[in-house]
N, CA and C atoms as a LAMMPS dump frame, in Angstrom:
ITEM: TIMESTEP
0
ITEM: NUMBER OF ATOMS
558
ITEM: BOX BOUNDS ff ff ff
-5.0000000000000000e+02 5.0000000000000000e+02
-5.0000000000000000e+02 5.0000000000000000e+02
-5.0000000000000000e+02 5.0000000000000000e+02
ITEM: ATOMS id mol type element x y z
1 1 1 N -400.82 -353.121 178.405
2 1 2 C -400.885 -353.386 179.623
3 1 3 C -400.297 -352.479 180.689
4 2 1 N -398.964 -352.493 180.026
5 2 2 C -397.927 -351.343 180.416
6 2 3 C -398.517 -349.676 180.372
7 3 1 N -399.262 -349.105 179.314
8 3 2 C -399.981 -348.501 178.982
9 3 3 C -401.147 -348.09 180.111
10 4 1 N -401.876 -349.092 180.129
11 4 2 C -402.955 -348.843 181.272
12 4 3 C -402.412 -348.454 182.688
13 5 1 N -401.553 -348.981 182.906
14 5 2 C -400.792 -348.848 184.266
15 5 3 C -400.261 -347.742 184.012
16 6 1 N -399.719 -347.039 183.393
17 6 2 C -398.924 -345.844 183.184
18 6 3 C -400.205 -344.984 183.256
19 7 1 N -401.008 -344.986 182.742
20 7 2 C -402.155 -343.962 182.846
21 7 3 C -402.781 -343.839 184.052
22 8 1 N -402.969 -344.925 184.748
23 8 2 C -403.353 -345.077 185.979
24 8 3 C -402.881 -344.656 187.207
25 9 1 N -401.298 -344.62 187.311
26 9 2 C -400.135 -344.205 187.626
27 9 3 C -400.354 -342.6 187.456
28 10 1 N -400.31 -342.024 186.057
29 10 2 C -400.054 -340.75 186.106
30 10 3 C -401.283 -339.969 186.708
31 11 1 N -402.604 -340.798 186.639
32 11 2 C -403.896 -339.95 187.131
33 11 3 C -403.704 -340.095 188.876
34 12 1 N -403.47 -340.992 189.343
35 12 2 C -402.804 -341.2 190.86
36 12 3 C -401.686 -340.646 191.183
37 13 1 N -400.713 -339.957 190.309
38 13 2 C -399.688 -339.467 190.771
39 13 3 C -398.983 -340.435 191.476
40 14 1 N -398.585 -341.549 191.181
41 14 2 C -397.931 -342.82 191.978
42 14 3 C -396.474 -343.02 191.214
43 15 1 N -395.938 -342.061 191.649
44 15 2 C -394.751 -342.541 191.193
45 15 3 C -393.786 -343.701 191.105
46 16 1 N -393.932 -344.362 192.217
47 16 2 C -393.493 -346.005 192.677
48 16 3 C -393.733 -346.63 191.209
49 17 1 N -395.31 -346.644 190.655
50 17 2 C -395.176 -347.704 189.606
51 17 3 C -394.988 -347.113 188.499
52 18 1 N -394.742 -345.529 188.755
53 18 2 C -394.131 -344.73 187.233
54 18 3 C -392.718 -345.694 187.178
55 19 1 N -392.12 -345.806 188.275
56 19 2 C -390.924 -345.56 188.207
57 19 3 C -390.605 -347.428 187.727
58 20 1 N -391.48 -348.376 188.486
59 20 2 C -391.582 -349.883 187.959
60 20 3 C -391.779 -350.012 186.391
61 21 1 N -392.956 -349.216 186.274
62 21 2 C -393.114 -348.934 184.406
63 21 3 C -391.823 -348.836 183.566
64 22 1 N -391.102 -347.992 184.108
65 22 2 C -389.954 -347.485 183.471
66 22 3 C -388.927 -348.579 183.53
67 23 1 N -388.491 -349.319 184.376
68 23 2 C -387.759 -350.468 184.494
69 23 3 C -388.04 -351.449 183.67
70 24 1 N -389.776 -351.529 183.403
71 24 2 C -390.591 -352.935 182.623
72 24 3 C -389.967 -352.556 181.141
73 25 1 N -390.021 -350.869 180.708
74 25 2 C -389.949 -350.89 179.386
75 25 3 C -388.187 -350.958 179.176
76 26 1 N -387.544 -350.718 180.27
77 26 2 C -386.031 -350.856 179.872
78 26 3 C -385.551 -352.432 179.662
79 27 1 N -386.788 -352.769 180.215
80 27 2 C -386.234 -354.667 180.336
81 27 3 C -387.068 -355.129 178.635
82 28 1 N -388.036 -354.376 178.498
83 28 2 C -388.494 -355.076 177.125
84 28 3 C -387.502 -354.429 175.863
85 29 1 N -386.796 -353.488 176.158
86 29 2 C -385.977 -352.846 175.161
87 29 3 C -384.952 -353.627 175.068
88 30 1 N -384.257 -353.845 176.306
89 30 2 C -383.21 -354.783 176.194
90 30 3 C -383.178 -356.354 175.419
91 31 1 N -384.765 -356.931 175.954
92 31 2 C -385.081 -358.298 175.298
93 31 3 C -385.478 -357.613 173.578
94 32 1 N -385.837 -356.533 173.393
95 32 2 C -385.988 -356.424 172.078
96 32 3 C -384.482 -356.262 171.267
97 33 1 N -383.376 -356.142 171.885
98 33 2 C -381.981 -355.735 171.553
99 33 3 C -381.785 -357.432 171.303
100 34 1 N -381.718 -358.446 172.151
101 34 2 C -381.312 -359.663 172.142
102 34 3 C -382.044 -360.04 170.635
103 35 1 N -383.674 -360.25 171.102
104 35 2 C -383.897 -360.538 169.923
105 35 3 C -383.655 -360.314 168.182
106 36 1 N -383.373 -358.522 168.199
107 36 2 C -382.975 -358.433 167.038
108 36 3 C -381.717 -358.908 166.803
109 37 1 N -380.537 -358.996 167.816
110 37 2 C -379.35 -359.597 167.411
111 37 3 C -379.455 -361.349 166.887
112 38 1 N -380.812 -362.014 167.478
113 38 2 C -380.807 -363.444 167.008
114 38 3 C -381.272 -363.639 165.774
115 39 1 N -382.003 -362.447 165.461
116 39 2 C -382.46 -362.541 163.811
117 39 3 C -381.249 -361.968 162.934
118 40 1 N -380.557 -361.162 163.608
119 40 2 C -379.776 -360.259 162.514
120 40 3 C -378.547 -360.858 162.123
121 41 1 N -377.99 -361.383 163.421
122 41 2 C -376.313 -361.884 163.801
123 41 3 C -376.083 -363.194 163.062
124 42 1 N -375.069 -363.736 162.597
125 42 2 C -374.902 -364.898 161.905
126 42 3 C -373.725 -365.169 163.245
127 43 1 N -374.18 -365.956 163.618
128 43 2 C -373.715 -366.614 164.96
129 43 3 C -371.979 -366.809 165.031
130 44 1 N -371.887 -367.89 164.009
131 44 2 C -370.644 -368.19 164.296
132 44 3 C -369.674 -367.121 163.795
133 45 1 N -369.562 -366.06 162.985
134 45 2 C -368.447 -365.035 163.189
135 45 3 C -369.107 -363.892 163.631
136 46 1 N -370.027 -364.01 164.061
137 46 2 C -370.418 -362.57 165.021
138 46 3 C -370.546 -361.362 164.354
139 47 1 N -371.085 -361.365 163.23
140 47 2 C -371.213 -360.123 162.504
141 47 3 C -372.532 -360.609 161.849
142 48 1 N -373.26 -359.392 161.534
143 48 2 C -374.406 -359.224 161.138
144 48 3 C -374.843 -359.65 159.809
145 49 1 N -375.631 -360.473 159.18
146 49 2 C -376.213 -360.691 158.153
147 49 3 C -377.016 -360.398 157.111
148 50 1 N -377.4 -360.544 156.255
149 50 2 C -377.761 -359.755 155.02
150 50 3 C -379.286 -359.056 155.347
151 51 1 N -379.799 -359.702 156.151
152 51 2 C -381.249 -359.669 156.715
153 51 3 C -381.067 -358.126 157.29
154 52 1 N -380.16 -357.943 158.019
155 52 2 C -379.642 -356.228 158.588
156 52 3 C -379.358 -355.582 157.772
157 53 1 N -378.485 -355.749 156.468
158 53 2 C -378.477 -354.75 155.591
159 53 3 C -379.543 -354.405 155.035
160 54 1 N -380.506 -355.286 154.586
161 54 2 C -381.915 -355.026 153.865
162 54 3 C -382.867 -354.281 154.884
163 55 1 N -382.727 -354.058 156.059
164 55 2 C -383.573 -353.792 157.243
165 55 3 C -383.161 -352.472 157.574
166 56 1 N -381.683 -352.66 158.12
167 56 2 C -381.538 -351.283 158.784
168 56 3 C -380.667 -350.395 158.106
169 57 1 N -379.8 -350.807 157.337
170 57 2 C -379.008 -350.042 155.813
171 57 3 C -379.691 -349.265 154.842
172 58 1 N -380.651 -350.256 154.419
173 58 2 C -381.371 -349.584 153.408
174 58 3 C -383.011 -349.395 153.257
175 59 1 N -383.596 -349.027 152.225
176 59 2 C -384.729 -348.598 152.746
177 59 3 C -385.638 -349.407 151.879
178 60 1 N -386.644 -349.656 151.833
179 60 2 C -387.446 -350.637 151.062
180 60 3 C -387.204 -350.486 149.425
181 61 1 N -386.719 -349.732 148.779
182 61 2 C -386.312 -349.761 147.316
183 61 3 C -384.697 -349.602 147.435
184 62 1 N -384.367 -350.376 148.552
185 62 2 C -382.91 -350.694 148.267
186 62 3 C -382.047 -349.571 147.931
187 63 1 N -382.056 -348.48 148.726
188 63 2 C -381.708 -347.038 148.419
189 63 3 C -380.779 -347.078 150.214
190 64 1 N -379.75 -346.113 150.239
191 64 2 C -379.003 -345.938 151.66
192 64 3 C -379.713 -344.951 152.272
193 65 1 N -379.879 -345.454 153.221
194 65 2 C -380.622 -344.362 154.637
195 65 3 C -379.728 -343.424 154.875
196 66 1 N -378.402 -343.833 155.256
197 66 2 C -377.132 -342.646 155.507
198 66 3 C -376.269 -342.827 154.644
199 67 1 N -375.305 -341.887 154.862
200 67 2 C -374.179 -341.358 153.876
201 67 3 C -372.956 -342.157 154.869
202 68 1 N -371.74 -342.721 154.001
203 68 2 C -370.209 -343.305 154.758
204 68 3 C -369.875 -344.212 153.808
205 69 1 N -369.201 -344.867 153.918
206 69 2 C -368.29 -345.828 152.973
207 69 3 C -368.46 -347.119 153.024
208 70 1 N -368.736 -347.785 151.73
209 70 2 C -368.693 -349.107 152.28
210 70 3 C -367.27 -349.829 151.92
211 71 1 N -366.826 -351.286 152.445
212 71 2 C -365.861 -352.09 152.406
213 71 3 C -366.556 -352.876 152.407
214 72 1 N -365.851 -353.224 150.942
215 72 2 C -366.2 -354.976 150.369
216 72 3 C -365.092 -356.135 150.706
217 73 1 N -365.377 -356.98 151.076
218 73 2 C -363.977 -357.905 151.442
219 73 3 C -364.652 -358.894 151.375
220 74 1 N -363.268 -359.818 150.287
221 74 2 C -363.629 -361.241 149.788
222 74 3 C -362.595 -361.761 150.321
223 75 1 N -362.883 -363.202 151.066
224 75 2 C -361.768 -364.132 151.51
225 75 3 C -361.185 -364.989 150.558
226 76 1 N -360.101 -364.341 150.219
227 76 2 C -359.724 -365.484 148.884
228 76 3 C -359.61 -366.717 149.873
229 77 1 N -359.525 -367.874 148.369
230 77 2 C -359.404 -369.167 149.194
231 77 3 C -360.089 -369.812 149.41
232 78 1 N -361.228 -369.745 150.165
233 78 2 C -361.978 -369.911 151.067
234 78 3 C -362.88 -371.461 150.209
235 79 1 N -363.017 -371.063 149.053
236 79 2 C -364.16 -371.801 148.223
237 79 3 C -362.9 -373.258 148.022
238 80 1 N -361.87 -372.737 147.36
239 80 2 C -360.345 -373.554 147.52
240 80 3 C -360.469 -374.843 148.904
241 81 1 N -360.327 -374.147 150.049
242 81 2 C -360.204 -374.75 151.25
243 81 3 C -361.087 -375.637 151.276
244 82 1 N -362.447 -375.487 151.413
245 82 2 C -363.563 -376.267 151.243
246 82 3 C -363.544 -377.086 150.458
247 83 1 N -362.949 -377.509 149.32
248 83 2 C -362.998 -378.138 148.269
249 83 3 C -361.876 -379.193 149.11
250 84 1 N -360.656 -378.461 149.017
251 84 2 C -359.477 -379.636 149.559
252 84 3 C -359.347 -379.843 150.842
253 85 1 N -360.244 -379.12 151.942
254 85 2 C -359.946 -379.669 153.266
255 85 3 C -361.281 -380.08 153.837
256 86 1 N -362.127 -378.735 154.334
257 86 2 C -363.434 -378.992 154.971
258 86 3 C -364.117 -377.718 155.324
259 87 1 N -364.996 -377.299 155.463
260 87 2 C -365.588 -375.97 155.813
261 87 3 C -365.282 -375.657 157.246
262 88 1 N -364.928 -376.636 158.013
263 88 2 C -364.334 -376.258 159.535
264 88 3 C -363.197 -375.326 159.368
265 89 1 N -362.23 -375.785 158.602
266 89 2 C -360.475 -374.89 158.542
267 89 3 C -360.889 -373.914 157.659
268 90 1 N -362.05 -373.784 156.411
269 90 2 C -362.205 -372.32 155.544
270 90 3 C -363.004 -371.966 156.673
271 91 1 N -363.935 -372.126 157.503
272 91 2 C -364.403 -371.274 158.281
273 91 3 C -363.826 -370.53 159.176
274 92 1 N -363.031 -371.417 159.977
275 92 2 C -362.035 -370.882 161.073
276 92 3 C -361.005 -369.764 160.214
277 93 1 N -360.664 -370.018 158.935
278 93 2 C -359.664 -368.776 158.499
279 93 3 C -360.66 -367.874 158.488
280 94 1 N -361.8 -367.709 157.673
281 94 2 C -363.179 -366.598 157.745
282 94 3 C -363.42 -366.101 159.117
283 95 1 N -363.196 -366.768 160.403
284 95 2 C -363.503 -366.058 161.402
285 95 3 C -362.062 -365.565 161.733
286 96 1 N -360.788 -365.613 161.728
287 96 2 C -359.621 -365.307 162.228
288 96 3 C -359.652 -364.104 161.435
289 97 1 N -359.777 -364.039 160.247
290 97 2 C -359.329 -362.69 158.776
291 97 3 C -361.011 -361.631 159.725
292 98 1 N -361.921 -362.032 159.899
293 98 2 C -362.785 -360.696 159.976
294 98 3 C -362.97 -360.687 161.317
295 99 1 N -362.719 -361.186 162.355
296 99 2 C -361.825 -360.741 163.498
297 99 3 C -360.71 -359.765 163.631
298 100 1 N -359.957 -360.359 163.168
299 100 2 C -358.348 -359.35 162.686
300 100 3 C -358.993 -358.173 162.563
301 101 1 N -360.045 -357.94 161.466
302 101 2 C -359.638 -356.654 160.627
303 101 3 C -360.963 -355.462 161.436
304 102 1 N -361.726 -356.359 162.197
305 102 2 C -362.646 -355.868 163.188
306 102 3 C -361.831 -355.073 164.61
307 103 1 N -360.999 -356.201 164.74
308 103 2 C -360.386 -355.385 166.052
309 103 3 C -359.024 -354.109 165.451
310 104 1 N -358.776 -354.743 164.198
311 104 2 C -357.728 -353.421 164.114
312 104 3 C -358.97 -351.504 163.525
313 105 1 N -360.075 -352.303 162.606
314 105 2 C -360.668 -351.143 162.896
315 105 3 C -361.242 -350.485 164.311
316 106 1 N -361.607 -351.155 165.167
317 106 2 C -361.724 -350.747 166.477
318 106 3 C -360.261 -350.031 166.96
319 107 1 N -359.434 -350.611 166.993
320 107 2 C -358.209 -349.838 167.308
321 107 3 C -358.002 -348.441 166.833
322 108 1 N -358.217 -348.07 165.244
323 108 2 C -358.145 -347.414 164.751
324 108 3 C -359.129 -345.668 164.823
325 109 1 N -360.159 -346.563 165.738
326 109 2 C -361.243 -346.231 166.363
327 109 3 C -362.176 -345.555 165.452
328 110 1 N -362.576 -346.638 164.388
329 110 2 C -363.453 -346.417 163.252
330 110 3 C -364.49 -346.736 163.509
331 111 1 N -365.371 -346.045 163.567
332 111 2 C -367.428 -346.623 163.633
333 111 3 C -367.645 -347.355 162.506
334 112 1 N -367.728 -348.825 162.457
335 112 2 C -368.402 -349.82 161.731
336 112 3 C -369.358 -350.788 162.086
337 113 1 N -369.655 -351.172 160.938
338 113 2 C -370.954 -352.456 160.644
339 113 3 C -370.545 -353.261 160.114
340 114 1 N -370.38 -354.764 160.574
341 114 2 C -369.834 -355.582 159.399
342 114 3 C -371.116 -356.422 159.296
343 115 1 N -371.238 -357.005 158.303
344 115 2 C -372.253 -357.587 157.507
345 115 3 C -371.892 -358.721 156.652
346 116 1 N -372.004 -360.017 157.2
347 116 2 C -371.778 -360.938 155.974
348 116 3 C -372.792 -361.134 155.146
349 117 1 N -372.157 -360.967 153.776
350 117 2 C -373.029 -360.743 152.712
351 117 3 C -373.365 -361.789 151.918
352 118 1 N -372.323 -362.669 151.995
353 118 2 C -372.511 -364.045 151.444
354 118 3 C -371.423 -364.91 152.059
355 119 1 N -370.93 -366.43 151.432
356 119 2 C -370.136 -367.372 152.544
357 119 3 C -369.037 -366.321 152.487
358 120 1 N -368.111 -366.095 151.302
359 120 2 C -366.95 -365.612 152.059
360 120 3 C -366.7 -363.944 151.583
361 121 1 N -367.906 -363.466 151.477
362 121 2 C -367.745 -361.773 151.393
363 121 3 C -368.434 -361.073 152.464
364 122 1 N -367.993 -360.059 152.922
365 122 2 C -368.91 -359.215 153.979
366 122 3 C -368.609 -357.423 153.241
367 123 1 N -369.714 -357.069 153.693
368 123 2 C -369.955 -355.413 153.478
369 123 3 C -369.454 -354.887 155.148
370 124 1 N -368.43 -353.695 154.914
371 124 2 C -368.569 -353.096 156.304
372 124 3 C -368.878 -351.761 155.928
373 125 1 N -370.294 -351.308 156.557
374 125 2 C -370.592 -350.145 156.579
375 125 3 C -369.504 -349.264 157.567
376 126 1 N -369.312 -348.072 157.091
377 126 2 C -368.379 -347.038 157.741
378 126 3 C -368.502 -345.833 158.208
379 127 1 N -368.848 -345.211 159.223
380 127 2 C -369.162 -343.725 159.374
381 127 3 C -367.867 -342.876 159.587
382 128 1 N -368.182 -341.549 159.541
383 128 2 C -367.28 -340.682 159.848
384 128 3 C -365.884 -340.908 159.432
385 129 1 N -365.326 -340.958 158.362
386 129 2 C -364.143 -341.519 158.022
387 129 3 C -363.831 -341.14 156.424
388 130 1 N -362.838 -341.123 156.006
389 130 2 C -362.556 -340.345 155.135
390 130 3 C -361.778 -341.668 153.697
391 131 1 N -362.21 -341.66 152.719
392 131 2 C -361.438 -343.1 151.901
393 131 3 C -360.199 -342.861 152.164
394 132 1 N -359.525 -341.716 151.432
395 132 2 C -358.047 -342.447 151.354
396 132 3 C -357.517 -342.828 152.459
397 133 1 N -357.893 -341.973 153.911
398 133 2 C -357.456 -342.461 155.149
399 133 3 C -357.398 -344.049 155.132
400 134 1 N -359.008 -344.514 154.858
401 134 2 C -359.558 -345.82 154.889
402 134 3 C -358.856 -346.808 154.338
403 135 1 N -358.457 -346.402 153.255
404 135 2 C -358.084 -346.966 151.951
405 135 3 C -356.698 -347.514 152.302
406 136 1 N -355.941 -346.226 152.783
407 136 2 C -354.275 -346.659 153.489
408 136 3 C -354.527 -348.012 154.931
409 137 1 N -355.971 -347.604 155.709
410 137 2 C -355.623 -348.178 157.034
411 137 3 C -356.125 -349.989 156.652
412 138 1 N -357.088 -349.892 155.749
413 138 2 C -356.965 -351.628 155.124
414 138 3 C -355.952 -351.932 154.264
415 139 1 N -355.335 -351.501 153.677
416 139 2 C -354.188 -351.89 152.86
417 139 3 C -352.876 -352.058 153.789
418 140 1 N -352.634 -351.509 154.722
419 140 2 C -352.239 -351.667 155.792
420 140 3 C -352.448 -353.314 156.426
421 141 1 N -353.895 -353.158 156.597
422 141 2 C -354.172 -354.538 157.682
423 141 3 C -354.158 -355.354 156.626
424 142 1 N -354.49 -355.445 155.203
425 142 2 C -353.907 -356.408 154.416
426 142 3 C -352.919 -356.929 154.122
427 143 1 N -351.714 -355.83 154.116
428 143 2 C -350.695 -356.448 154.232
429 143 3 C -349.886 -357.405 155.64
430 144 1 N -350.366 -356.958 156.619
431 144 2 C -349.844 -357.451 157.965
432 144 3 C -350.629 -358.783 158.103
433 145 1 N -351.794 -358.844 157.352
434 145 2 C -352.473 -360.202 157.685
435 145 3 C -351.477 -361.551 156.697
436 146 1 N -351.179 -360.557 155.619
437 146 2 C -350.826 -361.482 154.275
438 146 3 C -349.342 -362.213 155.416
439 147 1 N -348.751 -361.404 156.182
440 147 2 C -347.714 -361.896 156.889
441 147 3 C -347.629 -363.402 157.773
442 148 1 N -348.848 -363.205 157.95
443 148 2 C -349.065 -364.616 159.031
444 148 3 C -349.335 -365.478 158.677
445 149 1 N -349.298 -366.782 159.816
446 149 2 C -349.246 -367.871 159.119
447 149 3 C -349.892 -368.72 160.099
448 150 1 N -350.889 -369.097 159.43
449 150 2 C -351.776 -370.182 160.884
450 150 3 C -351.787 -371.772 160.644
451 151 1 N -351.769 -372.294 161.513
452 151 2 C -351.917 -373.922 161.506
453 151 3 C -352.984 -374.659 162.09
454 152 1 N -353.932 -374.972 161.278
455 152 2 C -355.061 -375.885 161.836
456 152 3 C -354.587 -376.62 162.732
457 153 1 N -355.24 -377.604 163.443
458 153 2 C -355.281 -378.974 164.484
459 153 3 C -355.32 -379.791 163.533
460 154 1 N -355.492 -379.887 162.393
461 154 2 C -354.786 -380.817 161.547
462 154 3 C -353.517 -381.223 160.654
463 155 1 N -352.996 -379.669 160.656
464 155 2 C -351.86 -379.395 160.578
465 155 3 C -351.954 -378.882 158.697
466 156 1 N -352.693 -378.388 158.411
467 156 2 C -353.051 -377.804 157.426
468 156 3 C -352.443 -375.838 157.421
469 157 1 N -351.524 -375.848 156.975
470 157 2 C -350.609 -374.467 156.551
471 157 3 C -351.43 -373.35 156.238
472 158 1 N -351.982 -372.321 156.765
473 158 2 C -352.81 -371.192 155.817
474 158 3 C -352.037 -369.831 155.87
475 159 1 N -352.358 -369.221 154.89
476 159 2 C -351.762 -367.415 155.014
477 159 3 C -353.063 -366.785 154.509
478 160 1 N -353.241 -366.516 155.601
479 160 2 C -354.649 -365.488 155.15
480 160 3 C -354.489 -364.393 154.25
481 161 1 N -355.451 -364.269 153.341
482 161 2 C -355.578 -362.978 152.449
483 161 3 C -356.945 -362.645 152.079
484 162 1 N -357.037 -361.703 152.024
485 162 2 C -358.555 -360.921 151.363
486 162 3 C -358.097 -360.009 150.575
487 163 1 N -359.015 -359.492 149.817
488 163 2 C -359.509 -358.525 148.276
489 163 3 C -360.28 -357.927 149.005
490 164 1 N -360.246 -356.534 148.567
491 164 2 C -360.905 -355.354 149.203
492 164 3 C -361.533 -354.613 148.019
493 165 1 N -362.418 -353.824 148.175
494 165 2 C -362.794 -352.43 147.479
495 165 3 C -363.43 -351.422 148.429
496 166 1 N -363.28 -349.925 147.944
497 166 2 C -364.191 -349.4 149.099
498 166 3 C -364.743 -348.286 147.984
499 167 1 N -365.814 -347.832 148.468
500 167 2 C -367.068 -346.822 147.528
501 167 3 C -367.397 -345.774 148.688
502 168 1 N -367.256 -344.206 148.389
503 168 2 C -368.204 -343.673 149.522
504 168 3 C -369.78 -343.8 148.905
505 169 1 N -370.615 -343.634 149.848
506 169 2 C -372.182 -343.582 148.952
507 169 3 C -372.681 -342.469 149.795
508 170 1 N -373.465 -341.592 149.24
509 170 2 C -374.73 -340.668 149.857
510 170 3 C -375.653 -341.587 150.48
511 171 1 N -376.822 -340.867 151.007
512 171 2 C -378.085 -340.968 151.389
513 171 3 C -378.715 -340.741 150.473
514 172 1 N -379.73 -342.134 150.205
515 172 2 C -380.926 -342.022 149.081
516 172 3 C -379.988 -342.63 148.055
517 173 1 N -378.87 -343.37 147.939
518 173 2 C -378.254 -344.2 147.093
519 173 3 C -378.248 -345.286 146.615
520 174 1 N -378.674 -346.04 145.331
521 174 2 C -378.864 -347.273 145.117
522 174 3 C -377.963 -348.05 145.408
523 175 1 N -377.997 -349.228 145.81
524 175 2 C -377.248 -350.013 146.914
525 175 3 C -376.654 -350.728 145.281
526 176 1 N -377.908 -351.36 144.871
527 176 2 C -377.014 -352.063 143.513
528 176 3 C -376.148 -351.703 143.131
529 177 1 N -376.156 -350.114 142.557
530 177 2 C -375.547 -349.377 141.963
531 177 3 C -373.833 -349.227 143.058
532 178 1 N -374.051 -349.102 143.889
533 178 2 C -372.309 -349.051 144.707
534 178 3 C -372.194 -350.372 144.686
535 179 1 N -372.959 -351.509 145.123
536 179 2 C -372.509 -352.909 145.208
537 179 3 C -371.778 -353.299 143.377
538 180 1 N -372.469 -352.897 142.587
539 180 2 C -371.526 -353.163 141.059
540 180 3 C -370.173 -352.651 141.012
541 181 1 N -370.141 -351.11 141.637
542 181 2 C -369.169 -350.508 141.686
543 181 3 C -367.684 -350.959 142.29
544 182 1 N -368.509 -351.781 143.328
545 182 2 C -367.567 -352.281 144.623
546 182 3 C -366.802 -353.708 143.639
547 183 1 N -367.719 -354.464 143.277
548 183 2 C -367.741 -355.628 142.668
549 183 3 C -366.529 -355.459 141.316
550 184 1 N -366.709 -354.338 140.439
551 184 2 C -365.927 -353.999 139.392
552 184 3 C -364.537 -353.45 139.883
553 185 1 N -364.355 -352.956 141.375
554 185 2 C -362.838 -352.915 141.468
555 185 3 C -362.344 -353.658 141.838
556 186 1 N -362.991 -354.653 142.67
557 186 2 C -362.216 -355.895 143.429
558 186 3 C -361.763 -356.57 142.415
């Protein structure tokens, strides 16, 4: 429909109609982004989900599309908190930790994408950074977060902790190999 309108507007040199079509296209692009977010976002953590990883970061053979650094995070004590207390407390701890890490990475002006890979594990893809610098930053974040004490509304006292590993990757590299290396380093 837009295509037919555009062809007709071009033939008639109708600038007003072309401007309206351009606005319609921008609206459609915005709607597409909202739809993409609803498909690829884990709502309560406000991070991308595994579908995003396999559609936007990897190709159909599970090879990386770009180069960068993968940061693999595992929120410790998550399973224990679910067993001993409940999912709400465990999930709130998870949200606190991942938001803290995302805020600190933003402060450092690091370009990243955060993906919830499994219940208590996240993969963060990072562009334009050096692995030694990033390791230092994540180590400082980890030290800083361990010094925090959280208290749930029900009185449960929590100490946020996470384990991490880093791996540089090149374009067209096998993701499973990278992931295995990250797991071994953890």
